[in-house]
Structure formats: C-alpha cells, structure tokens
Residue frames as a rotation matrix with the C-alpha (Angstrom) as fourth column:
UNK 1
0.570 0.822 0.005 0.00
0.822 -0.570 0.004 -0.01
0.006 0.002 -1.000 0.00
UNK 2
0.915 -0.398 0.062 2.61
-0.399 -0.917 0.018 2.55
0.050 -0.041 -0.998 1.18
UNK 3
0.663 -0.747 0.044 6.24
0.744 0.665 0.070 1.90
-0.082 -0.014 0.997 0.38
UNK 4
0.835 -0.520 -0.182 9.26
-0.493 -0.852 0.174 4.08
-0.245 -0.056 -0.968 1.21
UNK 5
0.727 -0.646 0.232 12.53
0.686 0.695 -0.216 3.29
-0.021 0.317 0.948 -0.52
UNK 6
-0.261 -0.965 -0.026 15.77
0.965 -0.261 -0.028 5.06
0.020 -0.033 0.999 0.40
UNK 7
0.653 0.599 0.464 13.99
0.554 -0.795 0.248 8.22
0.517 0.095 -0.850 1.51
UNK 8
-0.549 -0.763 -0.340 16.19
0.832 -0.463 -0.306 11.19
0.076 -0.451 0.889 2.36
UNK 9
0.581 0.773 0.254 14.70
0.713 -0.634 0.298 14.39
0.391 0.008 -0.920 3.76
UNK 10
-0.550 -0.828 0.111 16.03
0.755 -0.549 -0.359 17.85
0.358 -0.113 0.927 4.41
UNK 11
0.704 0.554 -0.445 15.26
0.655 -0.749 0.103 21.01
-0.276 -0.364 -0.890 6.35
UNK 12
0.799 -0.476 -0.368 17.14
-0.552 -0.823 -0.132 23.51
-0.240 0.309 -0.920 4.25
UNK 13
0.131 -0.846 -0.516 20.72
-0.744 0.260 -0.616 22.21
0.655 0.465 -0.596 4.23
UNK 14
-0.371 -0.231 0.900 20.16
-0.861 0.448 -0.240 19.93
-0.348 -0.864 -0.365 7.22
UNK 15
-0.355 0.149 -0.923 20.06
-0.530 0.781 0.330 16.27
0.770 0.606 -0.199 6.16
UNK 16
-0.170 0.418 0.892 17.53
-0.981 0.015 -0.194 14.64
-0.094 -0.908 0.408 8.54
UNK 17
0.701 0.432 0.567 16.51
-0.364 0.901 -0.236 11.30
-0.613 -0.041 0.789 7.00
UNK 18
-0.234 -0.917 -0.322 19.23
-0.902 0.081 0.424 8.99
-0.363 0.390 -0.847 5.68
UNK 19
-0.664 -0.077 -0.744 17.75
-0.570 0.697 0.436 6.31
0.485 0.713 -0.506 3.43
UNK 20
-0.532 0.565 0.631 14.57
-0.563 0.321 -0.762 5.31
-0.632 -0.761 0.147 5.24
UNK 21
-0.587 0.348 -0.731 12.83
-0.563 0.473 0.678 2.24
0.582 0.809 -0.082 3.77
UNK 22
-0.866 0.381 0.323 9.72
0.013 0.665 -0.747 0.43
-0.499 -0.643 -0.581 5.01
UNK 23
-0.720 0.692 -0.056 6.20
-0.009 0.071 0.997 -0.58
0.694 0.719 -0.045 4.01
UNK 24
-0.687 0.650 0.325 2.73
-0.472 -0.058 -0.880 -0.19
-0.553 -0.758 0.347 5.52
UNK 25
-0.929 0.367 0.042 0.40
0.295 0.672 0.680 -2.94
0.221 0.644 -0.732 4.22
UNK 26
-0.288 0.910 0.298 -3.39
-0.394 -0.396 0.830 -2.53
0.873 0.122 0.473 4.04
UNK 27
0.623 0.778 -0.088 -5.20
-0.216 0.279 0.936 -2.85
0.752 -0.564 0.342 7.36
UNK 28
0.229 -0.628 -0.744 -2.04
0.821 0.536 -0.199 -3.02
0.523 -0.565 0.638 9.51
UNK 29
0.992 -0.038 0.119 -0.96
-0.099 -0.820 0.563 -0.85
0.077 -0.571 -0.818 12.43
UNK 30
0.271 -0.962 -0.038 2.73
0.748 0.235 -0.620 0.00
0.606 0.140 0.783 12.13
UNK 31
0.918 -0.013 -0.397 4.35
0.305 -0.616 0.726 1.81
-0.254 -0.788 -0.561 15.07
UNK 32
0.335 -0.829 0.447 7.23
0.409 -0.299 -0.862 4.18
0.849 0.472 0.239 14.30
UNK 33
0.905 0.004 -0.424 9.22
0.423 -0.082 0.902 4.50
-0.031 -0.997 -0.076 17.50
UNK 34
-0.008 -0.972 0.235 12.26
0.783 -0.152 -0.604 6.40
0.622 0.179 0.762 18.63
UNK 35
-0.179 -0.135 -0.974 13.52
0.834 -0.547 -0.077 9.19
-0.523 -0.826 0.211 20.85
UNK 36
0.808 0.396 -0.436 12.89
0.193 -0.877 -0.440 12.86
-0.557 0.271 -0.785 20.13
UNK 37
0.318 -0.691 -0.649 14.98
-0.768 -0.589 0.251 13.98
-0.556 0.419 -0.718 17.17
UNK 38
-0.289 -0.456 0.842 15.25
0.020 0.876 0.481 10.50
-0.957 0.156 -0.245 15.68
UNK 39
-0.928 -0.082 -0.363 13.35
-0.336 -0.238 0.911 11.48
-0.161 0.968 0.194 12.52
UNK 40
-0.642 0.724 0.253 9.89
0.653 0.689 -0.316 10.02
-0.403 -0.038 -0.915 13.16
UNK 41
0.270 0.797 -0.541 7.85
0.314 -0.604 -0.733 13.21
-0.910 0.028 -0.413 12.64
UNK 42
-0.274 -0.448 -0.851 10.01
-0.668 -0.548 0.504 14.19
-0.692 0.707 -0.149 9.69
UNK 43
-0.949 -0.080 0.304 9.19
0.111 0.818 0.564 10.85
-0.294 0.570 -0.768 8.08
UNK 44
-0.163 0.967 0.194 5.44
0.860 0.236 -0.453 11.34
-0.484 0.093 -0.870 8.20
UNK 45
0.333 0.238 -0.913 5.78
-0.086 -0.956 -0.280 14.97
-0.939 0.171 -0.298 7.10
UNK 46
-0.659 -0.619 -0.427 7.84
-0.523 -0.030 0.852 13.83
-0.540 0.785 -0.304 4.12
UNK 47
-0.751 0.475 0.459 5.18
0.602 0.777 0.181 11.26
-0.271 0.413 -0.870 3.22
UNK 48
0.241 0.939 -0.247 2.58
0.771 -0.340 -0.538 14.03
-0.589 -0.060 -0.806 3.41
UNK 49
0.203 -0.204 0.958 4.59
0.869 -0.413 -0.273 16.33
0.451 0.888 0.094 1.15
UNK 50
0.972 0.234 0.022 5.42
0.186 -0.825 0.533 18.81
0.142 -0.514 -0.846 3.91
UNK 51
0.417 -0.907 -0.055 9.21
-0.296 -0.193 0.935 18.30
-0.859 -0.374 -0.349 3.85
UNK 52
0.439 -0.356 -0.825 11.58
-0.892 -0.060 -0.449 18.18
0.110 0.932 -0.344 0.89
UNK 53
0.369 -0.292 0.882 12.73
-0.309 0.857 0.413 14.65
-0.877 -0.425 0.225 0.12
UNK 54
-0.089 -0.415 -0.906 14.67
-0.983 0.183 0.012 12.47
0.160 0.891 -0.424 -2.27
UNK 55
-0.883 -0.164 0.439 14.24
-0.242 0.962 -0.129 8.77
-0.401 -0.221 -0.889 -2.97
UNK 56
-0.676 0.680 -0.283 10.86
-0.126 0.272 0.954 7.13
0.726 0.681 -0.098 -3.43
UNK 57
-0.731 0.619 0.286 7.46
-0.279 0.110 -0.954 7.21
-0.622 -0.777 0.092 -1.71
UNK 58
-0.832 0.439 -0.340 4.93
-0.224 0.296 0.929 5.01
0.508 0.848 -0.148 -3.48
UNK 59
-0.550 0.765 0.334 1.24
-0.467 0.050 -0.883 4.84
-0.692 -0.642 0.330 -2.67
UNK 60
0.460 0.711 0.531 -0.66
-0.006 0.601 -0.799 2.04
-0.888 0.365 0.281 -4.40
UNK 61
0.080 -0.590 0.803 2.21
0.863 0.444 0.240 1.77
-0.498 0.674 0.545 -6.91
UNK 62
0.675 0.107 0.730 2.06
0.526 -0.764 -0.374 5.49
0.518 0.636 -0.572 -7.71
UNK 63
-0.423 -0.876 -0.234 5.04
0.860 -0.306 -0.409 7.72
0.287 -0.374 0.882 -6.96
UNK 64
0.674 0.733 0.092 3.87
0.642 -0.642 0.419 10.57
0.366 -0.223 -0.903 -4.70
UNK 65
-0.065 -0.764 -0.642 7.18
0.831 -0.398 0.389 12.13
-0.552 -0.508 0.661 -3.75
UNK 66
-0.939 -0.328 -0.108 7.02
0.252 -0.866 0.432 15.86
-0.235 0.378 0.895 -4.59
UNK 67
-0.224 0.929 0.294 3.22
0.659 -0.078 0.748 15.83
0.718 0.361 -0.595 -4.75
UNK 68
-0.511 0.166 0.843 1.41
-0.499 -0.856 -0.134 18.62
0.699 -0.490 0.521 -2.90
UNK 69
-0.963 0.109 0.245 -0.10
-0.179 0.419 -0.890 17.77
-0.200 -0.901 -0.385 0.49
UNK 70
-0.131 0.990 -0.042 -3.69
-0.722 -0.124 -0.680 18.23
-0.679 -0.059 0.732 -0.72
UNK 71
0.114 0.114 -0.987 -3.03
-0.890 0.454 -0.050 15.89
0.442 0.884 0.153 -3.66
UNK 72
-0.797 -0.465 -0.385 -1.71
-0.230 0.823 -0.519 13.24
0.558 -0.325 -0.763 -1.30
UNK 73
-0.749 0.595 0.292 -4.73
-0.334 0.042 -0.942 13.66
-0.573 -0.803 0.167 0.98
UNK 74
0.118 0.835 -0.537 -7.09
-0.949 -0.065 -0.309 13.29
-0.293 0.546 0.785 -1.98
UNK 75
-0.202 -0.277 -0.939 -5.42
-0.654 0.752 -0.081 9.95
0.729 0.598 -0.333 -2.78
UNK 76
0.624 0.621 -0.474 -6.45
-0.079 0.654 0.752 8.54
0.777 -0.432 0.458 0.60
UNK 77
-0.258 -0.735 -0.627 -3.69
0.751 0.256 -0.609 9.38
0.608 -0.628 0.486 3.11
UNK 78
0.756 0.549 0.356 -4.75
0.150 -0.675 0.722 11.19
0.637 -0.493 -0.593 6.28
UNK 79
-0.371 -0.924 -0.092 -2.42
0.475 -0.103 -0.874 12.99
0.798 -0.368 0.477 8.68
UNK 80
0.829 0.544 -0.128 -3.08
0.358 -0.342 0.869 13.83
0.429 -0.766 -0.478 12.34
UNK 81
0.040 -0.911 0.410 -0.34
0.005 -0.410 -0.912 16.25
0.999 0.039 -0.012 13.44
UNK 82
-0.395 -0.322 -0.860 1.15
0.809 0.321 -0.492 16.37
0.435 -0.891 0.133 16.91
UNK 83
-0.984 -0.144 -0.102 0.13
0.176 -0.864 -0.472 20.00
-0.020 -0.482 0.876 17.49
UNK 84
-0.340 0.935 -0.096 -3.65
0.831 0.251 -0.497 19.36
-0.440 -0.249 -0.863 17.17
UNK 85
-0.993 -0.112 -0.037 -4.43
0.075 -0.841 0.536 21.88
-0.091 0.530 0.843 14.43
UNK 86
-0.153 0.988 -0.002 -8.04
0.963 0.148 -0.223 22.61
-0.220 -0.036 -0.975 15.33
UNK 87
-0.478 0.155 0.865 -9.95
0.273 -0.909 0.314 25.78
0.835 0.386 0.393 14.49
UNK 88
-0.862 -0.005 -0.508 -10.53
0.505 0.094 -0.858 27.14
0.051 -0.996 -0.078 18.01
UNK 89
-0.778 0.579 -0.244 -13.34
-0.444 -0.782 -0.437 29.59
-0.444 -0.232 0.866 17.18
UNK 90
-0.306 0.679 -0.667 -15.36
-0.707 0.307 0.637 27.02
0.637 0.667 0.386 15.24
UNK 91
0.394 0.523 0.755 -17.59
-0.883 0.444 0.153 24.49
-0.255 -0.727 0.637 16.95
UNK 92
-0.385 -0.464 0.798 -16.76
-0.306 0.880 0.364 20.80
-0.870 -0.104 -0.481 17.14
UNK 93
0.354 0.612 0.708 -19.29
0.477 0.533 -0.699 20.06
-0.805 0.585 -0.103 14.39
UNK 94
0.920 -0.043 -0.389 -17.96
-0.315 -0.672 -0.670 22.84
-0.233 0.739 -0.632 12.16
UNK 95
-0.073 -0.996 0.044 -14.41
-0.853 0.085 0.515 21.46
-0.517 0.000 -0.856 12.56
UNK 96
-0.298 0.016 0.954 -15.66
0.154 0.988 0.032 18.06
-0.942 0.156 -0.297 11.46
UNK 97
0.756 0.644 0.115 -17.46
0.256 -0.130 -0.958 19.58
-0.602 0.754 -0.264 8.47
UNK 98
0.552 -0.614 -0.564 -14.18
-0.773 -0.630 -0.072 21.09
-0.311 0.476 -0.823 7.28
UNK 99
-0.510 -0.786 0.350 -12.65
-0.604 0.617 0.505 17.62
-0.613 0.046 -0.789 7.12
UNK 100
0.267 0.740 0.617 -15.56
-0.045 0.649 -0.760 16.09
-0.963 0.175 0.207 5.24
UNK 101
-0.766 -0.500 0.404 -14.74
0.314 0.258 0.914 14.61
-0.561 0.827 -0.040 1.86
UNK 102
-0.573 0.540 -0.617 -16.64
-0.668 -0.743 -0.029 16.44
-0.474 0.396 0.786 -0.85
UNK 103
-0.327 0.428 -0.842 -17.69
-0.736 0.444 0.511 13.36
0.593 0.787 0.170 -2.82
UNK 104
-0.878 -0.013 0.478 -19.42
-0.400 0.567 -0.720 11.60
-0.261 -0.824 -0.503 0.08
UNK 105
0.177 0.982 0.060 -22.70
-0.721 0.171 -0.671 11.01
-0.670 0.076 0.739 -1.71
UNK 106
-0.139 -0.204 -0.969 -22.96
-0.880 0.474 0.026 7.74
0.454 0.857 -0.245 -3.58
UNK 107
0.772 0.397 0.497 -22.95
-0.573 0.773 0.271 4.03
-0.276 -0.494 0.824 -3.03
UNK 108
0.882 -0.439 -0.173 -20.79
0.292 0.795 -0.532 0.99
0.371 0.419 0.829 -3.39
UNK 109
0.114 -0.946 -0.303 -17.09
0.968 0.175 -0.181 1.68
0.224 -0.273 0.936 -3.18
UNK 110
-0.407 -0.239 0.882 -17.74
0.220 -0.962 -0.160 5.42
0.887 0.129 0.444 -3.00
UNK 111
0.708 0.706 -0.012 -19.66
0.147 -0.131 0.981 5.04
0.691 -0.696 -0.196 0.24
UNK 112
-0.042 -0.797 0.602 -17.55
-0.614 -0.455 -0.645 6.67
0.788 -0.397 -0.471 2.98
UNK 113
-0.391 -0.187 -0.901 -16.41
0.470 0.801 -0.370 4.64
0.791 -0.568 -0.225 5.97
UNK 114
-0.704 -0.031 -0.710 -17.22
0.683 -0.304 -0.664 7.43
-0.195 -0.952 0.235 8.40
UNK 115
0.033 0.753 0.657 -20.37
0.503 -0.580 0.640 9.50
0.864 0.309 -0.398 8.85
UNK 116
-0.350 -0.073 0.934 -21.15
-0.598 -0.750 -0.283 12.09
0.721 -0.657 0.219 11.52
UNK 117
0.701 0.673 0.236 -23.22
-0.633 0.436 0.640 9.40
0.328 -0.598 0.731 13.26
UNK 118
0.617 -0.559 -0.554 -20.21
0.449 0.828 -0.336 7.05
0.646 -0.042 0.762 13.24
UNK 119
-0.374 -0.829 0.416 -17.95
0.146 -0.496 -0.856 9.72
0.916 -0.260 0.307 14.68
UNK 120
-0.183 0.366 0.912 -20.38
-0.825 -0.562 0.061 10.67
0.535 -0.741 0.405 17.43
UNK 121
0.868 0.455 -0.200 -21.06
-0.305 0.806 0.507 7.03
0.392 -0.380 0.838 18.29
UNK 122
0.361 -0.827 -0.431 -17.33
0.625 0.557 -0.547 6.33
0.693 -0.072 0.718 18.61
UNK 123
-0.780 -0.625 -0.036 -16.62
0.489 -0.572 -0.659 9.59
0.391 -0.531 0.752 20.47
UNK 124
0.181 0.971 -0.154 -19.74
0.884 -0.092 0.458 10.37
0.431 -0.219 -0.875 22.54
UNK 125
-0.041 -0.265 -0.963 -17.91
0.732 -0.664 0.152 13.19
-0.680 -0.699 0.221 24.32
UNK 126
-0.951 -0.310 -0.025 -17.64
0.199 -0.669 0.716 15.04
-0.238 0.676 0.698 21.00
UNK 127
-0.379 0.896 0.230 -21.36
0.616 0.059 0.785 14.56
0.690 0.439 -0.575 20.42
UNK 128
0.282 0.466 -0.839 -22.05
0.949 -0.261 0.174 16.15
-0.138 -0.846 -0.516 23.80
UNK 129
0.005 -0.423 -0.906 -19.89
0.322 -0.857 0.402 19.11
-0.947 -0.294 0.132 22.84
UNK 130
-0.175 -0.113 0.978 -20.68
0.964 0.184 0.194 19.36
-0.202 0.976 0.076 19.14
UNK 131
0.607 0.457 0.650 -21.95
0.597 -0.802 0.007 22.95
0.525 0.384 -0.760 19.48
UNK 132
0.780 -0.419 -0.464 -19.03
0.267 -0.448 0.853 24.03
-0.566 -0.790 -0.237 21.70
UNK 133
0.758 -0.606 -0.242 -16.12
-0.610 -0.525 -0.593 26.07
0.232 0.597 -0.768 20.36
UNK 134
0.739 -0.474 -0.480 -13.16
0.329 0.874 -0.357 23.74
0.588 0.106 0.802 19.87
UNK 135
-0.091 -0.864 0.495 -10.77
-0.136 -0.482 -0.866 26.11
0.987 -0.146 -0.073 21.64
UNK 136
0.016 0.143 0.990 -12.29
-0.967 -0.248 0.051 25.39
0.253 -0.958 0.135 25.04
UNK 137
0.841 0.261 -0.475 -11.99
-0.206 0.965 0.165 21.60
0.501 -0.040 0.865 24.77
UNK 138
0.646 -0.650 0.400 -9.50
-0.336 0.228 0.914 19.71
-0.685 -0.725 -0.071 26.92
UNK 139
-0.275 -0.852 -0.445 -6.27
-0.874 0.029 0.485 18.44
-0.401 0.522 -0.753 25.38
UNK 140
-0.749 0.015 0.663 -7.71
0.083 0.994 0.070 14.95
-0.658 0.107 -0.746 25.08
UNK 141
0.308 0.944 0.120 -10.89
0.392 -0.011 -0.920 16.21
-0.867 0.330 -0.374 23.46
UNK 142
0.474 -0.216 -0.854 -8.91
-0.693 -0.690 -0.210 18.28
-0.544 0.691 -0.476 20.98
UNK 143
-0.680 -0.730 0.067 -6.85
-0.572 0.585 0.575 15.20
-0.459 0.353 -0.815 20.11
UNK 144
-0.372 0.651 0.662 -10.06
0.481 0.745 -0.462 13.26
-0.794 0.146 -0.590 19.48
UNK 145
0.596 0.658 -0.460 -11.40
0.011 -0.579 -0.815 16.09
-0.803 0.481 -0.352 17.34
UNK 146
-0.011 -0.691 -0.723 -8.27
-0.876 -0.342 0.340 16.27
-0.482 0.637 -0.602 15.21
UNK 147
-0.845 -0.260 0.468 -8.37
-0.102 0.936 0.337 12.52
-0.525 0.237 -0.817 14.64
UNK 148
-0.086 0.919 0.386 -12.08
0.570 0.363 -0.737 12.60
-0.817 0.157 -0.555 13.77
UNK 149
0.494 0.215 -0.842 -11.71
-0.432 -0.780 -0.453 15.53
-0.754 0.588 -0.292 11.38
UNK 150
-0.526 -0.743 -0.413 -9.10
-0.779 0.227 0.584 13.49
-0.340 0.629 -0.699 9.50
UNK 151
-0.744 0.299 0.598 -11.38
0.276 0.952 -0.132 10.44
-0.609 0.067 -0.790 9.47
UNK 152
0.286 0.918 -0.273 -14.13
0.089 -0.309 -0.947 12.53
-0.954 0.247 -0.170 7.86
UNK 153
0.053 -0.360 -0.931 -11.88
-0.913 -0.395 0.101 12.73
-0.405 0.845 -0.350 4.80
UNK 154
0.874 0.436 0.217 -12.27
-0.356 0.876 -0.325 8.94
-0.332 0.207 0.920 4.48
UNK 155
0.027 -0.944 -0.328 -8.57
-0.999 -0.019 -0.028 7.96
0.020 0.329 -0.944 4.34
UNK 156
0.792 0.091 -0.603 -7.33
-0.173 0.982 -0.078 4.43
0.585 0.166 0.794 3.69
UNK 157
-0.027 -0.823 -0.568 -4.12
0.846 0.284 -0.452 5.12
0.533 -0.493 0.688 5.63
UNK 158
0.858 0.261 0.442 -3.98
0.001 -0.862 0.507 7.45
0.514 -0.434 -0.740 8.59
UNK 159
-0.166 -0.963 -0.212 -0.69
0.594 0.074 -0.801 8.73
0.787 -0.259 0.560 10.03
UNK 160
0.842 0.530 0.104 -0.98
0.175 -0.449 0.876 9.83
0.511 -0.719 -0.471 13.66
UNK 161
-0.152 -0.968 0.202 1.84
0.184 -0.228 -0.956 11.77
0.971 -0.108 0.213 15.30
UNK 162
-0.923 -0.363 -0.129 2.13
0.158 -0.049 -0.986 11.37
0.352 -0.930 0.103 19.10
UNK 163
-0.122 0.978 0.170 -1.60
0.014 -0.169 0.985 10.91
0.992 0.123 0.007 19.86
UNK 164
0.532 0.348 -0.772 -1.02
0.694 0.344 0.633 10.29
0.486 -0.872 -0.059 23.58
UNK 165
-0.539 -0.823 0.182 1.31
0.585 -0.521 -0.622 13.24
0.607 -0.229 0.761 24.22
UNK 166
-0.896 0.054 0.440 0.25
-0.295 -0.814 -0.500 15.06
0.331 -0.578 0.746 27.39
UNK 167
0.050 0.991 -0.124 -2.86
-0.543 0.131 0.829 12.93
0.838 0.026 0.545 27.98
UNK 168
-0.021 0.058 0.998 -3.95
-0.975 0.221 -0.034 11.34
-0.223 -0.974 0.052 31.24
UNK 169
-0.870 -0.429 0.243 -3.47
-0.389 0.900 0.195 7.55
-0.302 0.076 -0.950 31.54
UNK 170
-0.213 0.869 0.446 -7.20
0.230 0.488 -0.842 6.86
-0.950 -0.077 -0.304 31.28
UNK 171
0.610 0.397 -0.686 -7.41
-0.492 -0.490 -0.720 8.85
-0.622 0.776 -0.103 28.02
UNK 172
-0.387 -0.819 -0.423 -4.32
-0.900 0.237 0.365 7.03
-0.199 0.523 -0.829 26.71
UNK 173
-0.716 0.196 0.670 -6.20
0.071 0.975 -0.209 3.74
-0.694 -0.102 -0.713 27.18
UNK 174
0.386 0.919 -0.076 -9.11
0.094 -0.122 -0.988 5.16
-0.918 0.374 -0.134 25.17
UNK 175
0.251 -0.384 -0.889 -6.75
-0.894 -0.445 -0.060 6.20
-0.373 0.809 -0.454 22.37
UNK 176
-0.786 -0.588 0.193 -5.48
-0.499 0.787 0.363 2.61
-0.365 0.189 -0.911 22.20
UNK 177
-0.310 0.769 0.560 -9.04
0.401 0.639 -0.656 1.31
-0.862 0.021 -0.507 21.83
UNK 178
0.575 0.508 -0.642 -9.78
-0.309 -0.592 -0.744 3.88
-0.758 0.626 -0.184 19.12
UNK 179
-0.255 -0.760 -0.598 -6.71
-0.920 0.000 0.392 2.74
-0.298 0.650 -0.699 17.19
UNK 180
-0.839 0.012 0.544 -7.93
0.043 0.998 0.043 -0.85
-0.542 0.060 -0.838 17.33
UNK 181
0.188 0.981 0.050 -11.32
0.278 -0.004 -0.960 0.32
-0.942 0.195 -0.274 16.04
UNK 182
0.287 -0.162 -0.944 -9.66
-0.797 -0.587 -0.142 2.00
-0.531 0.793 -0.298 13.07
UNK 183
-0.789 -0.606 -0.103 -8.01
-0.577 0.673 0.462 -1.31
-0.211 0.424 -0.881 12.21
UNK 184
-0.523 0.670 0.527 -11.34
0.361 0.734 -0.575 -3.11
-0.772 -0.111 -0.626 12.57
UNK 185
0.510 0.720 -0.471 -12.73
-0.084 -0.503 -0.860 -0.62
-0.856 0.478 -0.196 10.06
UNK 186
0.695 -0.241 0.678 -10.04
0.686 0.506 -0.523 -1.63
-0.217 0.828 0.517 7.58
UNK 187
0.913 -0.397 0.096 -7.73
-0.346 -0.876 -0.335 1.38
0.218 0.272 -0.937 7.90
UNK 188
0.258 -0.923 -0.285 -3.97
0.785 0.373 -0.496 1.12
0.564 -0.096 0.820 7.84
UNK 189
0.998 0.048 0.041 -2.31
0.010 -0.763 0.646 3.16
0.063 -0.644 -0.762 10.61
UNK 190
0.015 -1.000 0.009 1.22
0.567 0.001 -0.824 4.58
0.824 0.017 0.567 10.82
UNK 191
0.907 0.392 -0.153 1.55
0.299 -0.344 0.890 5.47
0.297 -0.853 -0.429 14.49
UNK 192
-0.141 -0.924 0.355 4.33
0.097 -0.370 -0.924 7.79
0.985 -0.096 0.142 15.63
UNK 193
0.846 0.523 0.105 4.64
-0.113 -0.017 0.993 7.23
0.521 -0.852 0.045 19.35
UNK 194
-0.198 -0.908 0.370 7.10
-0.682 -0.144 -0.717 7.56
0.704 -0.394 -0.591 22.23
UNK 195
0.039 0.279 0.959 5.14
-0.933 0.354 -0.065 5.46
-0.358 -0.892 0.274 24.74
UNK 196
-0.766 -0.465 -0.445 6.42
-0.602 0.761 0.240 1.96
0.227 0.452 -0.863 24.15
UNK 197
-0.768 0.469 0.436 3.59
-0.034 0.650 -0.760 0.34
-0.639 -0.598 -0.483 26.13
UNK 198
0.228 0.948 -0.221 0.72
-0.341 -0.134 -0.931 1.46
-0.912 0.288 0.292 23.93
UNK 199
0.047 -0.287 -0.957 2.68
-0.999 -0.038 -0.038 0.81
-0.026 0.957 -0.288 20.74
UNK 200
-0.895 -0.440 -0.075 3.42
-0.439 0.898 -0.038 -2.77
0.084 -0.001 -0.996 21.79
UNK 201
-0.533 0.766 0.360 -0.23
-0.001 0.425 -0.905 -3.31
-0.846 -0.483 -0.225 22.67
UNK 202
0.425 0.864 -0.270 -1.81
-0.210 -0.196 -0.958 -2.12
-0.880 0.464 0.098 19.41
UNK 203
0.079 -0.454 -0.887 0.82
-0.947 -0.311 0.075 -2.52
-0.310 0.835 -0.455 16.69
UNK 204
0.986 0.135 0.097 1.20
-0.082 0.903 -0.422 -5.42
-0.144 0.408 0.901 14.27
UNK 205
0.381 -0.906 0.186 4.77
0.854 0.267 -0.447 -4.36
0.355 0.329 0.875 13.51
UNK 206
0.816 -0.188 -0.547 7.27
0.231 -0.760 0.607 -1.98
-0.530 -0.622 -0.577 15.08
UNK 207
0.415 -0.749 0.517 9.92
0.604 -0.198 -0.772 0.19
0.680 0.633 0.370 13.45
UNK 208
0.628 -0.313 -0.712 12.58
0.561 -0.451 0.694 1.90
-0.539 -0.836 -0.108 15.57
UNK 209
0.708 -0.370 0.601 14.35
0.354 -0.550 -0.756 5.00
0.610 0.749 -0.258 14.28
UNK 210
0.574 -0.591 -0.567 17.66
0.492 -0.305 0.815 6.45
-0.655 -0.747 0.116 15.32
UNK 211
-0.300 -0.750 -0.589 19.63
-0.014 -0.614 0.789 9.29
-0.954 0.245 0.174 13.74
UNK 212
0.018 0.408 -0.913 17.32
-0.851 -0.474 -0.228 9.38
-0.526 0.780 0.339 10.73
UNK 213
-0.582 -0.229 -0.780 17.53
-0.653 0.704 0.280 5.66
0.485 0.673 -0.559 9.95
UNK 214
0.693 0.721 0.002 15.50
-0.621 0.595 0.510 2.53
0.367 -0.355 0.860 10.65
UNK 215
-0.379 -0.895 0.235 17.54
-0.878 0.267 -0.398 0.56
0.293 -0.357 -0.887 13.18
UNK 216
-0.886 0.167 0.432 14.98
-0.051 0.892 -0.450 -2.18
-0.460 -0.421 -0.782 13.92
UNK 217
-0.254 0.881 -0.399 11.95
-0.927 -0.104 0.360 -3.75
0.276 0.461 0.843 12.27
UNK 218
-0.884 -0.026 -0.466 9.96
0.044 0.989 -0.139 -6.59
0.465 -0.143 -0.874 13.75
UNK 219
0.114 0.963 -0.246 6.91
0.390 0.185 0.902 -7.68
0.914 -0.199 -0.354 15.73
UNK 220
0.464 0.122 0.877 6.07
-0.671 -0.598 0.438 -6.30
0.578 -0.792 -0.195 19.17
UNK 221
0.991 -0.098 0.094 7.19
0.013 0.759 0.651 -9.64
-0.135 -0.644 0.753 20.65
UNK 222
0.414 -0.890 0.193 10.55
0.811 0.264 -0.522 -9.38
0.413 0.373 0.831 18.91
UNK 223
0.053 -0.377 0.925 11.01
-0.112 -0.922 -0.370 -5.83
0.992 -0.084 -0.091 20.21
UNK 224
0.798 0.274 0.537 10.12
-0.554 -0.017 0.832 -6.88
0.237 -0.962 0.138 23.75
UNK 225
0.900 -0.434 0.044 12.77
0.395 0.853 0.341 -9.59
-0.185 -0.289 0.939 23.52
UNK 226
0.245 -0.837 0.489 15.47
0.739 -0.165 -0.653 -7.26
0.627 0.522 0.578 22.14
UNK 227
0.676 0.012 -0.737 16.82
0.654 -0.469 0.593 -5.48
-0.339 -0.883 -0.325 25.21
UNK 228
-0.424 -0.905 -0.041 19.74
0.758 -0.379 0.531 -3.98
-0.496 0.194 0.846 23.25
UNK 229
-0.503 0.298 0.812 17.49
0.616 -0.536 0.578 -2.08
0.607 0.790 0.086 20.82
UNK 230
0.599 0.796 -0.085 15.25
0.607 -0.383 0.696 -0.86
0.522 -0.469 -0.713 23.62
UNK 231
0.494 -0.470 -0.731 18.17
0.678 -0.319 0.663 0.33
-0.545 -0.823 0.161 25.75
UNK 232
-0.528 -0.834 0.163 20.18
0.726 -0.343 0.596 1.85
-0.441 0.433 0.786 22.87
UNK 233
-0.867 0.138 0.479 17.40
0.334 -0.553 0.764 3.58
0.371 0.822 0.433 20.96
UNK 234
-0.001 0.987 0.164 14.26
0.321 -0.155 0.934 3.91
0.947 0.053 -0.316 23.12
UNK 235
0.538 0.281 -0.795 14.81
0.815 0.069 0.576 4.01
0.217 -0.957 -0.192 26.85
UNK 236
0.684 -0.240 0.689 15.76
-0.203 -0.970 -0.136 7.25
0.701 -0.046 -0.712 28.57
C-alpha cells in the first residue's frame, strides 16, 4: 500500500533522514518509535509532502514524492499532526465539516467509511460538545477532534503523530481502543509514538528509528525480547 525506498529528507541544508525504507500494508498498524529527534515526525511529514525529500514514496504503486499535500490527501492518506491543528473559534461540528470529503454522496465503493453518526457514536464526548467552540476543549478532546476531522476525509491510511502526548493515563487507554477500532474498520495506521507500552499493545509491527535511519523492524514480541534495541534507541 505505502512503500518508502531510500527516503532522504532535508530542512534547508540539514540532512535529517538517511535512506529510510519500510512498508505499511493494508489494514495493519505499524508503530514508528524512537527518541525525540530520531526522525519520526520528519518521516510522516515527508510522506505528506510537507518536507523536501529524495528517494521514493509510493502509494498504491504510484510515486507521490514531490506531490502537494492536498493531492496526497485526496489519494487517501490522512495525517493527524502532533500539534492538534483545530480551528478554536469554530464548533466541534464545524471542525468536522471542514474535514468532510466532498464526494461523500454515492454508493458501493464510493460510500464513505465514516459519517457524523459514526464519529459521534465512537466519540460520545464530542457529540455532547458538538456545538461548543473547539478552543475550550480539553487536550484529550482536541486530540479526538483532530483525529475525527481526519477520518471525515475517508482515508485508507492514517498517520498519527504522538496521539497520547500530554494525555492522562485513562485517556491514553481510550486512544489505544480507538486505534484498534480504526483497524477493525479496515484502515492502515502509521503510528508515531514515544510510549512503548501502547505501541506494543496495538501494533502489528514496530519500526525503531535512530539518527534518521530505521535501526529495527519486527513484531512487538521481537522488540520486547530485544533489550539492546530498547536500551540503545528507546529508553531514557
């Protein structure tokens, strides 16, 4: 579905990614792990066309490197940024409307996976606050809203950057359940995460980054068993 091959990325003259290669198959949760500064966020931004890159990024066998971000989104890749880019003066419902895919009417394969009813059933707290300005929501609620706005675009792959950052443990557990629900709905997920626990619980496969390279790829069980990788590249 998504395939990176020898991806290099740059911020100006700074060379950040050094030949990153991996794949995200359909319907799989892949966790991209690593310490701050390892290149995880840069990787998803490069996939989304927000960072200059060289190499290859293929989506359904189409090269998308150097495509504009809106073109990549239209092809079925969603991106939930770490900084929760909500529109604070708009209501929850208005924020969701802005993410809605324009061609949502139809049937068959054009039928969207997510409706407003789906979103509000999955996130009842957002339904309660649908007429509330998004800027007064809690951090956890804003994270939910950002995720749901992306889902309204009906992506086939969703890339989520640090969804549990700054959230209370109980909300972190909810995020884990939501990620499993996305998989049950047939979405592929590329999860950028620092919390090893949640990644090991929900992921099918784990990638560990260090210094702009992939230094480990394997199952959660294999990562649990590899104390060297955890100590060298993940633990503080």
